C-alpha positions as CSV (number, residue, x, y, z in Angstrom):
1,M,0.0,0.0,0.0
2,K,2.8,2.4,0.9
3,Q,4.8,1.5,-2.3
4,K,1.6,2.2,-4.5
5,S,1.2,5.5,-2.7
6,K,4.8,6.5,-3.4
7,K,4.4,5.5,-7.0
8,H,1.2,7.5,-7.2
9,L,2.9,10.6,-5.7
10,F,5.8,10.2,-8.1
11,K,3.5,10.0,-11.0
12,K,1.6,13.0,-9.9
13,L,4.7,15.0,-9.4
14,L,6.0,14.1,-13.0
15,F,2.7,15.3,-14.4
16,T,2.8,18.5,-12.5
17,V,6.4,19.2,-13.8
18,F,5.4,18.2,-17.2
19,G,2.4,20.7,-17.1
20,I,4.6,23.5,-16.0
21,L,7.1,22.8,-18.6
22,V,4.3,22.6,-21.3
23,S,2.8,26.0,-20.0
24,L,6.1,27.7,-20.1
25,N,6.9,26.4,-23.6
26,S,3.5,27.3,-25.0
27,S,3.9,30.8,-23.6
28,A,7.3,31.2,-25.2
29,Q,5.9,29.6,-28.5
30,K,3.1,32.3,-28.4
31,F,5.6,35.1,-28.3
32,D,7.8,33.4,-31.0
33,K,4.6,33.2,-33.3
34,F,4.1,37.0,-32.9
35,F,7.8,37.8,-33.0
36,P,10.1,35.3,-34.5
37,K,13.3,34.9,-32.6
38,K,15.5,35.2,-35.7
39,D,14.2,38.6,-36.3
40,L,15.6,39.7,-32.8
41,T,13.6,42.8,-32.9
42,T,11.6,45.0,-35.1
43,V,11.2,48.8,-35.6
44,G,8.1,50.9,-36.3
45,V,6.7,54.4,-36.3
46,Y,3.4,56.1,-35.6
47,Y,1.5,57.6,-38.5
48,Y,-1.6,59.7,-38.5
49,P,-3.2,59.7,-41.9
50,E,-6.1,61.8,-40.6
51,H,-3.7,64.7,-40.0
52,W,-2.4,64.9,-43.6
53,D,-3.9,65.4,-47.0
54,H,-4.7,62.1,-48.5
55,S,-2.6,62.9,-51.6
56,Q,0.5,62.6,-49.2
57,W,-0.2,59.3,-47.8
58,D,1.5,57.4,-50.5
59,R,4.7,59.4,-50.3
60,D,4.8,59.3,-46.5
61,L,4.2,55.5,-46.2
62,K,6.6,54.8,-49.0
63,K,9.2,56.9,-47.2
64,I,8.6,55.0,-44.0
65,A,9.3,51.7,-45.7
66,E,12.4,53.1,-47.4
67,M,13.9,54.2,-44.3
68,G,13.8,50.5,-43.0
69,F,10.8,50.7,-40.7
70,E,8.8,47.4,-40.6
71,F,5.5,48.5,-39.2
72,T,3.4,51.6,-38.6
73,H,0.7,52.5,-36.1
74,F,-2.8,53.7,-37.0
75,G,-6.0,55.0,-35.3
76,E,-4.8,56.0,-31.8
77,F,-6.7,59.4,-31.6
78,A,-9.1,59.0,-34.6
79,W,-12.5,58.3,-32.9
80,A,-14.2,61.4,-34.5
81,Q,-13.1,60.3,-37.9
82,L,-14.0,56.6,-37.4
83,E,-17.5,57.4,-35.9
84,P,-18.3,61.0,-37.1
85,Q,-21.9,60.5,-35.8
86,E,-23.4,58.2,-33.3
87,G,-23.6,54.7,-34.9
88,V,-22.3,55.9,-38.2
89,Y,-18.8,54.5,-38.9
90,D,-16.5,55.6,-41.8
91,F,-13.6,53.1,-42.3
92,K,-13.0,54.2,-46.0
93,W,-10.2,56.5,-45.2
94,L,-8.5,54.0,-42.8
95,D,-8.9,51.2,-45.4
96,K,-7.1,53.3,-48.0
97,A,-4.3,54.0,-45.4
98,V,-4.0,50.2,-44.7
99,E,-4.1,49.4,-48.4
100,I,-1.1,51.9,-49.0
101,A,0.9,50.5,-46.0
102,V,0.4,46.9,-47.3
103,K,1.5,48.2,-50.9
104,Y,4.8,49.1,-49.1
105,K,5.0,45.9,-47.1
106,L,4.5,47.6,-43.8
107,K,2.7,45.8,-41.0
108,I,0.2,47.6,-38.9
109,I,-0.7,48.0,-35.1
110,M,-4.3,49.1,-34.9
111,C,-5.3,51.2,-32.0
112,T,-8.6,51.9,-30.2
113,S,-9.3,55.6,-29.9
114,T,-10.7,55.6,-26.4
115,A,-8.3,58.5,-25.2
116,T,-10.2,60.9,-27.5
117,P,-13.9,60.5,-27.5
118,P,-15.6,62.7,-30.3
119,V,-17.4,65.8,-29.3
120,W,-20.8,64.6,-30.1
121,L,-20.5,61.9,-27.5
122,V,-19.2,64.4,-24.9
123,R,-22.0,66.9,-25.5
124,Q,-24.8,64.2,-25.5
125,H,-23.3,62.6,-22.4
126,P,-21.3,65.1,-20.4
127,D,-21.6,62.6,-17.5
128,I,-18.6,60.8,-19.1
129,L,-16.2,63.5,-18.3
130,A,-14.0,63.1,-15.3
131,T,-14.7,65.3,-12.3
132,Y,-11.8,66.6,-10.3
133,E,-11.6,66.8,-6.4
134,D,-12.7,70.4,-6.5
135,G,-15.8,69.7,-8.6
136,T,-14.7,71.0,-11.9
137,K,-14.9,68.8,-14.9
138,T,-12.7,68.2,-17.9
139,D,-14.0,69.1,-21.3
140,H,-13.6,68.2,-25.0
141,G,-10.5,69.5,-26.7
142,S,-7.8,67.5,-24.8
143,R,-7.3,63.8,-24.4
144,Q,-8.0,61.2,-21.7
145,H,-10.8,63.4,-20.4
146,A,-13.4,60.6,-20.2
147,S,-13.5,58.7,-16.9
148,F,-13.0,54.9,-16.8
149,S,-15.6,54.9,-14.1
150,S,-18.4,56.3,-16.4
151,N,-20.7,53.3,-17.0
152,Y,-22.0,54.8,-20.2
153,Y,-18.5,55.5,-21.5
154,R,-17.3,51.9,-20.7
155,S,-20.2,50.3,-22.5
156,Y,-20.3,52.6,-25.5
157,S,-16.7,52.7,-26.2
158,L,-16.8,48.9,-26.7
159,K,-19.4,49.4,-29.6
160,M,-16.9,51.2,-31.6
161,I,-14.1,48.8,-30.7
162,E,-16.2,45.9,-31.8
163,Q,-16.8,47.6,-35.2
164,L,-13.1,48.2,-35.5
165,A,-12.2,44.6,-34.6
166,K,-14.8,43.2,-37.1
167,R,-13.2,45.4,-39.8
168,Y,-9.5,44.4,-39.2
169,G,-9.5,41.4,-37.1
170,N,-8.7,39.1,-39.9
171,N,-6.4,41.4,-41.9
172,K,-3.2,39.5,-42.2
173,N,-1.2,42.7,-42.2
174,V,-2.4,43.8,-38.9
175,I,-0.2,42.3,-36.4
176,G,-1.6,43.5,-33.2
177,W,-3.7,45.9,-31.3
178,Q,-3.0,48.7,-28.8
179,V,-5.9,49.5,-26.4
180,D,-6.2,53.1,-25.3
181,N,-3.1,55.3,-25.1
182,E,-0.9,55.9,-22.1
183,P,-3.8,54.9,-19.8
184,S,-4.0,56.8,-16.5
185,R,-5.4,56.4,-13.0
186,F,-8.5,58.5,-12.9
187,L,-9.3,60.0,-9.5
188,D,-12.8,60.8,-10.7
189,Y,-15.4,62.2,-8.3
190,G,-18.3,61.8,-10.6
191,A,-21.7,60.0,-9.7
192,D,-20.9,56.7,-11.4
193,A,-17.4,56.7,-9.9
194,Q,-19.0,57.3,-6.4
195,Q,-21.3,54.3,-6.8
196,R,-18.8,52.0,-8.3
197,Y,-16.5,52.9,-5.4
198,R,-19.0,52.0,-2.9
199,N,-19.8,48.7,-4.7
200,W,-16.1,47.9,-4.9
201,L,-15.7,48.6,-1.1
202,K,-18.8,46.2,-0.4
203,Q,-17.5,43.5,-2.4
204,K,-14.1,43.8,-0.9
205,Y,-15.2,44.0,2.9
206,T,-18.7,42.5,2.8
207,T,-19.6,44.1,6.0
208,I,-19.3,47.7,7.1
209,E,-17.9,46.3,10.4
210,A,-14.9,44.8,8.5
211,L,-14.4,48.2,6.6
212,N,-14.5,50.1,9.9
213,Q,-11.8,47.9,11.3
214,A,-9.6,48.0,8.2
215,W,-9.7,51.8,8.0
216,G,-9.4,52.2,11.9
217,N,-12.5,54.4,11.9
218,N,-12.7,54.6,15.6
219,F,-10.0,57.1,15.1
220,W,-11.5,60.7,14.9
221,S,-15.0,59.5,15.0
222,G,-14.8,58.1,11.5
223,T,-17.1,55.1,11.9
224,Y,-19.8,54.3,9.2
225,S,-23.0,52.3,9.6
226,D,-23.6,51.8,5.9
227,F,-21.7,51.7,2.7
228,S,-24.0,54.4,1.2
229,Q,-22.4,56.9,3.8
230,I,-19.1,56.6,2.1
231,N,-17.8,59.2,-0.2
232,I,-14.7,59.1,-2.4
233,P,-11.9,60.4,0.0
234,L,-10.4,63.8,-0.7
235,H,-6.7,63.7,-1.4
236,K,-5.9,67.3,-1.0
237,E,-7.5,67.5,2.4
238,W,-5.2,67.6,5.4
239,G,-5.8,64.7,7.9
240,M,-8.0,62.6,5.5
241,N,-8.0,58.8,6.5
242,L,-5.0,57.3,4.9
243,H,-6.5,53.8,4.7
244,S,-9.6,55.2,2.7
245,Q,-7.2,57.0,0.4
246,L,-5.0,53.9,-0.2
247,D,-8.3,51.9,-1.0
248,H,-9.3,54.6,-3.4
249,Y,-6.0,54.3,-5.3
250,R,-6.6,50.5,-5.4
251,F,-10.1,51.0,-6.7
252,A,-8.9,53.6,-9.4
253,D,-6.2,51.2,-10.5
254,E,-8.6,48.3,-10.9
255,E,-10.9,50.7,-13.0
256,T,-8.1,51.3,-15.4
257,A,-7.0,47.6,-15.5
258,T,-10.5,46.3,-16.1
259,F,-11.4,49.0,-18.8
260,L,-8.3,47.8,-20.7
261,D,-9.3,44.2,-20.1
262,S,-12.8,44.8,-21.4
263,Q,-11.5,46.2,-24.7
264,A,-9.2,43.3,-25.0
265,V,-12.1,40.8,-24.5
266,T,-14.0,42.5,-27.0
267,I,-11.2,42.5,-29.6
268,R,-10.2,38.9,-28.9
269,K,-13.6,37.5,-29.8
270,L,-13.4,39.0,-33.3
271,V,-9.7,38.8,-34.4
272,S,-7.3,36.4,-35.7
273,K,-5.2,34.4,-33.2
274,D,-2.1,35.8,-34.9
275,Q,-3.0,39.2,-33.6
276,W,-1.7,40.2,-30.2
277,I,-3.1,42.9,-27.8
278,T,-1.2,45.2,-25.5
279,S,-1.4,48.7,-24.1
280,N,1.5,51.3,-23.7
281,Y,2.2,52.8,-20.1
282,R,3.9,55.9,-19.3
283,S,5.9,54.9,-16.3
284,N,6.6,52.1,-13.7
285,Y,6.1,52.6,-10.1
286,D,3.8,55.7,-9.7
287,E,1.3,53.9,-11.8
288,S,0.5,50.7,-10.0
289,F,-2.1,49.5,-12.3
290,V,0.7,48.6,-14.8
291,G,0.6,44.9,-15.2
292,M,-2.7,44.4,-13.5
293,S,-4.7,43.9,-16.8
294,K,-5.1,40.0,-17.2
295,E,-6.3,39.9,-20.8
296,L,-3.3,41.7,-22.5
297,D,-0.8,39.4,-24.2
298,F,2.1,41.6,-22.9
299,D,2.7,45.1,-21.7
300,C,4.6,48.0,-23.3
301,Y,6.1,51.2,-22.0
302,T,6.8,54.7,-23.4
303,R,10.0,56.5,-22.7
304,Y,11.2,60.1,-23.1
305,L,14.5,61.0,-21.4
306,V,15.3,64.5,-22.5
307,Y,12.6,67.1,-21.4
308,G,14.3,68.9,-18.5
309,G,13.4,66.2,-16.0
310,S,16.8,64.5,-15.6
311,L,20.2,66.2,-15.2
312,G,22.0,63.0,-16.3
313,I,25.8,62.7,-15.7
314,G,28.1,65.8,-16.3
315,P,27.3,69.4,-17.3
316,K,25.6,68.1,-20.5
317,G,24.1,65.0,-19.1
318,Y,20.6,66.5,-19.5
319,R,20.9,65.7,-23.2
320,L,21.1,62.0,-22.5
321,G,18.9,61.6,-19.5
322,D,18.9,59.2,-16.6
323,Y,21.0,56.3,-17.5
324,A,18.8,54.0,-15.3
325,S,15.4,55.0,-17.0
326,I,15.2,52.7,-20.0
327,G,17.0,49.9,-18.0
328,M,14.5,50.0,-15.2
329,S,11.7,49.9,-17.6
330,N,13.1,46.9,-19.4
331,D,13.6,45.0,-16.2
332,F,10.2,46.0,-14.8
333,F,8.1,45.2,-17.9
334,R,9.9,42.1,-19.1
335,P,8.9,39.9,-16.1
336,L,5.3,40.9,-16.1
337,K,4.2,38.6,-18.9
338,G,7.5,37.3,-20.3
339,M,8.2,39.9,-23.0
340,Y,7.7,43.6,-23.6
341,G,7.9,46.2,-26.3
342,C,8.6,50.0,-26.3
343,M,5.8,51.6,-28.0
344,E,7.0,55.1,-27.8
345,L,10.6,56.1,-27.8
346,Q,11.6,59.7,-28.1
347,P,12.6,60.6,-31.6
348,G,14.2,63.9,-30.9
349,Q,13.4,67.4,-29.3
350,V,10.0,67.4,-27.6
351,N,7.6,70.3,-26.7
352,W,5.9,69.3,-23.5
353,G,8.8,69.3,-20.9
354,S,9.7,71.9,-18.5
355,I,12.6,72.7,-20.7
356,N,13.0,71.0,-24.1
357,P,16.6,70.8,-25.1
358,Q,18.0,68.9,-28.1
359,P,19.2,65.3,-27.3
360,L,22.9,64.9,-27.8
361,P,23.7,63.5,-31.3
362,G,24.0,59.7,-31.0
363,S,21.7,59.4,-27.9
364,I,18.7,58.2,-29.8
365,R,20.6,55.5,-31.4
366,M,22.0,54.6,-27.9
367,W,18.4,54.6,-26.4
368,L,17.3,52.2,-29.1
369,W,20.1,49.8,-28.4
370,H,19.5,50.1,-24.7
371,V,15.8,49.2,-25.3
372,F,17.0,46.2,-27.3
373,A,19.5,45.1,-24.8
374,G,16.9,44.3,-22.2
375,G,15.0,41.8,-24.6
376,S,12.5,43.9,-26.2
377,K,10.7,42.5,-29.3
378,F,10.0,45.8,-30.8
379,T,10.5,49.5,-30.6
380,C,8.2,52.1,-32.1
381,T,8.4,55.9,-32.1
382,Y,6.1,58.8,-31.9
383,R,5.9,60.0,-34.6
384,F,6.8,60.0,-38.5
385,R,5.9,63.6,-39.4
386,A,6.5,66.5,-37.0
387,P,3.0,68.1,-36.3
388,L,2.3,71.5,-37.8
389,Y,-0.5,72.4,-35.4
390,G,-2.2,71.3,-32.0
391,Y,-0.6,71.0,-28.6
392,E,2.4,69.0,-29.8
393,Q,3.9,71.6,-32.1
394,F,7.7,71.6,-31.9
395,H,7.6,67.8,-31.2
396,Y,10.1,66.3,-33.5
397,G,9.3,63.4,-35.8
398,I,11.4,61.0,-37.9
399,V,11.2,63.7,-40.7
400,G,10.8,67.4,-40.3
401,T,8.2,69.9,-41.0
402,D,8.5,69.6,-44.7
403,G,7.4,66.0,-44.4
404,V,10.6,64.8,-46.3
405,T,13.6,65.6,-44.8
406,P,15.0,63.1,-42.1
407,T,15.6,64.6,-38.7
408,V,18.7,63.7,-36.7
409,G,16.5,61.1,-34.9
410,G,15.3,59.7,-38.2
411,T,18.9,59.2,-39.2
412,E,19.7,57.5,-36.0
413,F,16.6,55.2,-36.3
414,G,17.8,54.3,-39.8
415,Q,21.2,53.5,-38.6
416,F,19.8,51.2,-35.8
417,I,17.7,49.4,-38.2
418,K,20.6,48.6,-40.5
419,E,22.6,47.4,-37.6
420,I,19.9,45.1,-36.3
421,D,20.0,43.6,-40.0
422,T,23.7,43.0,-39.4
423,L,23.0,41.3,-36.1
424,R,20.2,39.1,-37.7
425,K,22.8,37.5,-40.0
426,K,24.9,36.7,-36.9
427,Y,22.1,35.3,-34.8
428,D,22.6,31.7,-33.3
429,A,19.4,30.1,-32.0
430,K,21.5,27.9,-29.7
431,A,23.1,30.8,-27.9
432,T,22.6,30.8,-24.1
433,L,23.4,33.5,-21.3
434,P,26.8,33.2,-19.9
435,D,27.1,31.3,-16.6
436,Y,29.1,34.0,-14.9
437,Y,26.3,36.5,-15.8
438,L,23.5,34.2,-14.4
439,K,25.5,33.7,-11.1
440,R,24.8,37.3,-10.2
441,K,21.2,37.4,-11.2
442,T,19.0,39.6,-9.0
443,G,15.3,40.0,-8.3
444,I,14.1,43.3,-6.9
445,L,10.7,42.7,-5.1
446,F,8.0,45.3,-6.1
447,N,4.7,45.6,-4.4
448,A,2.4,48.5,-5.7
449,D,0.5,48.6,-2.3
450,N,3.7,49.3,-0.4
451,V,4.7,52.1,-2.8
452,M,1.4,53.6,-2.7
453,G,1.2,53.1,1.2
454,I,4.7,54.9,1.8
455,E,3.8,57.8,-0.6
456,L,0.7,58.5,1.3
457,N,2.6,58.7,4.6
458,K,6.3,59.2,4.0
459,Q,7.0,60.7,7.6
460,T,9.8,62.8,6.1
461,K,10.2,65.1,2.9
462,E,13.7,63.6,2.7
463,W,12.3,60.2,1.7
464,N,11.9,59.4,-2.0
465,T,10.4,55.9,-2.7
466,L,11.4,55.7,-6.4
467,G,14.8,57.0,-5.6
468,H,15.2,54.4,-2.9
469,F,14.5,51.6,-5.4
470,S,16.8,53.2,-7.9
471,K,19.8,53.2,-5.6
472,Y,19.6,49.4,-5.3
473,Y,18.9,49.0,-9.0
474,K,21.8,51.1,-10.1
475,A,24.2,49.2,-7.7
476,T,23.3,45.9,-9.1
477,K,23.6,47.1,-12.7
478,S,27.1,48.4,-11.8
479,F,28.0,44.7,-11.1
480,G,26.8,43.8,-14.4
481,A,23.9,41.7,-13.0
482,P,20.7,40.7,-14.8
483,V,17.7,42.1,-12.9
484,D,14.1,41.3,-12.7
485,F,11.5,43.2,-10.8
486,V,9.6,40.3,-9.4
487,R,6.2,40.2,-7.6
488,D,4.8,38.5,-4.4
489,T,3.8,35.5,-6.4
490,T,7.2,35.1,-8.1
491,N,9.3,32.0,-7.3
492,F,12.2,33.7,-5.6
493,S,14.4,30.5,-5.8
494,N,15.2,31.5,-9.4
495,Y,17.3,34.3,-8.2
496,P,20.7,33.9,-6.3
497,F,20.0,37.4,-4.8
498,L,16.7,39.0,-3.8
499,I,16.5,42.6,-2.7
500,V,13.4,43.7,-0.9
501,P,13.4,47.6,-0.8
502,A,11.1,49.2,1.9
503,Y,8.5,46.5,1.9
504,Q,6.5,48.4,4.6
505,M,3.3,46.3,4.8
506,I,3.7,42.5,5.3
507,D,2.1,39.5,6.5
508,Q,3.2,36.3,8.0
509,K,2.9,34.5,4.8
510,M,5.4,36.7,3.0
511,I,7.8,36.6,6.0
512,D,7.6,32.8,5.8
513,K,8.4,32.9,2.0
514,L,11.3,35.1,2.5
515,T,12.4,32.9,5.4
516,L,12.3,29.7,3.2
517,Y,14.1,31.5,0.3
518,A,17.0,32.3,2.5
519,K,17.0,28.7,4.2
520,N,17.2,27.1,0.9
521,G,20.3,29.1,-0.2
522,G,19.1,32.4,-1.3
523,N,20.8,35.7,-0.4
524,L,18.0,38.0,1.0
525,I,18.6,41.7,1.3
526,L,16.0,43.8,3.0
527,S,16.0,47.6,3.4
528,C,14.7,49.9,6.0
529,R,10.9,50.3,6.7
530,S,10.4,46.7,5.7
531,G,7.7,45.1,7.8
532,I,6.7,47.9,10.2
533,Q,3.1,47.5,9.3
534,N,0.6,44.7,8.5
535,R,-1.1,44.4,5.2
536,Q,-4.0,46.8,6.2
537,G,-1.3,49.4,6.9
538,H,-1.7,49.3,10.8
539,L,1.3,49.1,13.1
540,W,1.7,45.8,14.8
541,E,0.2,45.5,18.3
542,A,3.7,44.6,19.3
543,K,7.1,46.2,19.5
544,F,8.4,47.9,16.4
545,Y,8.8,45.3,13.5
546,E,8.6,42.6,15.9
547,P,7.2,39.9,13.3
548,M,10.5,40.6,11.4
549,W,13.0,39.9,14.2
550,N,13.3,36.3,13.7
551,L,14.0,36.6,10.0
552,I,16.6,39.4,10.3
553,G,18.3,38.1,13.5
554,S,17.6,41.4,15.4
555,Q,15.3,43.6,17.1
556,I,14.6,47.1,15.8
557,E,14.2,49.4,18.8
558,S,13.0,52.5,17.0
559,Y,13.8,54.7,13.9
560,D,15.0,58.2,13.3
561,L,14.4,60.8,10.7
562,L,17.0,63.8,10.3
563,M,16.8,67.3,9.2
564,P,18.2,68.0,5.8
565,Q,20.7,70.6,7.1
566,S,21.9,68.1,9.7
567,P,22.9,64.7,8.1
568,G,23.9,61.7,10.1
569,I,26.9,59.4,9.5
570,I,27.0,55.8,8.9
571,K,30.4,54.1,9.4
572,F,31.0,50.9,7.1
573,N,34.3,49.4,6.2
574,N,36.1,52.4,7.8
575,Q,34.3,54.8,5.4
576,E,31.6,57.3,6.3
577,F,28.3,57.7,4.5
578,A,25.8,60.5,4.9
579,W,21.9,60.0,5.5
580,T,18.9,61.9,6.4
581,S,15.6,60.2,5.3
582,W,15.1,57.0,7.5
583,G,17.4,55.1,9.9
584,D,16.3,51.9,11.8
585,L,18.1,51.5,15.2
586,L,19.0,47.8,15.4
587,K,19.7,45.6,18.4
588,P,21.1,42.4,16.7
589,N,21.2,38.9,18.2
590,K,24.6,37.5,19.2
591,E,25.1,35.4,16.1
592,T,24.3,38.2,13.8
593,E,27.1,40.3,12.3
594,V,27.3,44.0,12.6
595,W,28.4,45.5,9.3
596,A,27.8,49.3,9.9
597,T,26.9,51.7,12.7
598,Y,25.5,55.1,13.3
599,E,27.9,57.7,14.4
600,G,27.8,61.3,15.7
601,D,24.5,61.2,17.5
602,F,23.0,60.2,20.8
603,Y,22.7,56.6,19.7
604,S,26.3,56.6,18.3
605,G,27.6,53.0,18.0
606,T,24.1,51.6,17.3
607,P,24.1,49.1,14.5
608,A,22.6,50.3,11.1
609,I,23.4,47.3,8.8
610,I,23.4,43.7,9.9
611,S,23.9,40.3,8.2
612,R,23.4,36.6,9.4
613,S,23.4,33.2,8.0
614,L,20.0,31.4,7.8
615,G,20.0,27.8,6.7
616,K,22.0,27.6,3.4
617,G,21.6,31.3,2.7
618,T,21.9,34.7,4.2
619,V,19.8,37.6,5.4
620,T,21.2,41.3,5.3
621,Y,19.3,44.1,6.7
622,I,20.2,47.6,5.5
623,G,18.4,49.8,8.0
624,V,19.3,53.0,6.6
625,D,18.7,55.1,3.4
626,S,21.8,56.9,2.4
627,K,22.0,60.3,0.6
628,N,23.3,59.0,-2.7
629,G,23.2,55.3,-2.7
630,D,27.0,54.8,-2.4
631,L,26.5,53.0,0.9
632,E,24.0,50.5,-0.4
633,K,26.3,49.8,-3.3
634,Q,29.2,49.1,-1.1
635,V,27.2,46.7,1.1
636,L,25.8,44.8,-1.8
637,R,29.4,44.5,-3.2
638,K,30.5,43.0,0.1
639,L,27.7,40.5,0.1
640,Y,28.1,39.5,-3.6
641,Q,31.8,39.0,-3.0
642,K,31.3,37.0,0.1
643,Q,29.0,34.7,-1.9
644,N,31.7,34.4,-4.6
645,A,29.4,35.8,-7.4
646,P,31.5,37.1,-10.2
647,I,30.8,41.0,-10.5
648,E,31.9,43.8,-12.6
649,N,32.7,47.3,-11.5
650,Y,31.1,49.4,-14.2
651,P,31.0,53.2,-13.4
652,E,27.8,55.4,-13.4
653,G,26.5,55.6,-16.8
654,I,27.7,52.3,-18.2
655,M,24.9,49.8,-18.6
656,V,25.7,46.2,-19.9
657,D,23.3,43.5,-20.8
658,Y,23.3,40.2,-22.7
659,R,20.7,38.6,-25.1
660,D,20.3,36.2,-27.8
661,G,24.2,35.6,-27.9
662,F,25.1,39.3,-27.9
663,G,26.7,41.6,-25.2
664,I,25.4,45.2,-25.5
665,A,27.0,48.1,-23.6
666,V,25.9,51.8,-23.8
667,N,27.5,54.9,-22.2
668,Y,25.5,57.6,-20.7
669,S,28.5,59.2,-18.8
670,D,30.6,62.1,-20.0
671,K,33.7,60.1,-20.1
672,I,35.2,57.4,-22.4
673,Y,34.9,53.9,-21.0
674,N,37.3,51.1,-22.1
675,I,35.4,47.7,-21.5
676,N,37.0,44.5,-20.8
677,L,35.4,42.0,-23.1
678,P,35.1,38.2,-22.2
679,E,37.7,35.8,-23.8
680,K,37.0,35.0,-27.5
681,A,34.3,37.9,-27.8
682,K,34.0,39.4,-31.3
683,V,33.2,43.0,-31.7
684,I,30.3,43.5,-34.2
685,I,29.4,47.2,-33.7
686,G,31.5,49.9,-32.1
687,K,34.8,50.0,-30.3
688,K,36.1,48.8,-26.9
689,A,36.7,52.5,-26.0
690,I,33.0,53.5,-25.8
691,K,32.4,57.2,-26.2
692,T,29.6,59.2,-24.6
693,A,26.3,58.3,-26.2
694,D,28.0,55.4,-28.1
695,V,27.3,51.7,-28.3
696,L,29.4,48.4,-28.3
697,V,27.9,45.2,-29.4
698,W,29.8,41.8,-29.3
699,K,29.1,38.3,-29.9
700,Y,30.3,36.0,-27.1
């Protein structure tokens, strides 16, 4: 009987493993069908036929093809042209544009136009417009002014999308669909949003008593007796219940995600299985609905680096942008569904930034290579022709205002396309990632609730949540490590190193998962603030961080926050590092090593950074947030070296990744960098001495 039971369990295990492998393989095959591996990547450009006289369409689309672009992008903001009157559709103009694109062998991404509802819809149903916290409403003439919480808008928009999908769902030249455009989180205060929010809360909590407990409504007499009494919380009002604000963000994120999903479901019923569905997001952490949509095949990002928002490296670094911006997007989006694309990459000077300088010559080509380096299957740019009118005048395109002459960005896109053709000829389907590269593979745990929760209650203006993540990301990339931003549900065992930055709200289930990861041989790194609250955002009815003590091998007695004009000092490896924003005061167990201490204050000598062995692995707790990230980098370096992980020492601005048998290095710094290539590496593009805004590609 026991033998039979063992055989049964073994057989069951085999079937489980086989099922997982089949699932993973089928997922990979799905993307291979959409984007053949041998193509490596493909490049496209937005075109708006409705913006130009139809007599110019042939010339423009021919030029797009001649410049090497392989696909174009239609219909993103064209609802007024597609449905000029309610229920009256006009596809003749778009049919003609598709016909010309096909003539020049251009594939097409078809878009839904939900970001720009037509004026007749807005005037007949003004309730679809979003209402701001102060009671004012959006209006026709902008974009993304209709609320995702409007019941009528959600249902009516699907009628237009259904007609679009029927028209082009079996066109072999349409390769995929983009739903909406740069979707946002709407904090809408309209009537539909109010009722949908109440319904959402009732579904989540079931009883008003459960909601009162979760929100801590005994505080300040905030208790409700019925869901109908709950209004959408104000976010600009001082002292508003933080738990209600967090739930409102969660609700609004779900509204965005489900609106995209409803579009995808409508499209998928009517289109070929060879057509994929995605959307394009503006950013990562501050838009926590990214990745929440379950019906999209994969997710895409848009990326603009030169708009006055980043000073970059050196006096002219603002012309190249933040060197981690594209890398973080690659490593954030790729793990969501196994692949990603960049739907909008800056083609040149833009119009909408605080200051709009020209990018440094070469930087656009470098950005293209950086997008590619992370594993993207395609890159697209907004837009082919520079607009002559409207809000985005002065926004560069691939050709200039004459509609013919390539811009600097257009020339650099053309150069990248030719270089990818060179790589395609050298592609080896059997190539694998180098072993030394995989030994330093790192996961960075991201949880949207924690990011939103911290942002609602930072405790100090010195704290920067995104900046905190960036310190750890930049440190690992300086080691030449492959990085994935992982989720709570991810199998952590795939990563020799797992960084958990500022994971403020936690539960015992996650503590157990992290403990098991370390016991089984993983190297766990937690940063300050991790575990000070439960999942409801309540402090534990215990001593500070007490549920975390067993995991980190230390008590945390309290924390400190410093004034900006009076930074504190951390002493690590006989070096001193400044901090102001958050410092946990640790009291480690005897077996726990002290790696760094606070100096120069009333708690001078108190441990700030500790490390311990746990089972086959390690747990390191970095209890402080340094001013510039140098401390975190040095601590991680010590840990990686102790674990004999082969790491590099790339300076700021040098980013190196591997994919498909190729190594790619880009230089955002203001100095020439000489890279040491692996043995037998063969340079394909560039030189070992990489200049500013230049690229090196080699085959290993």
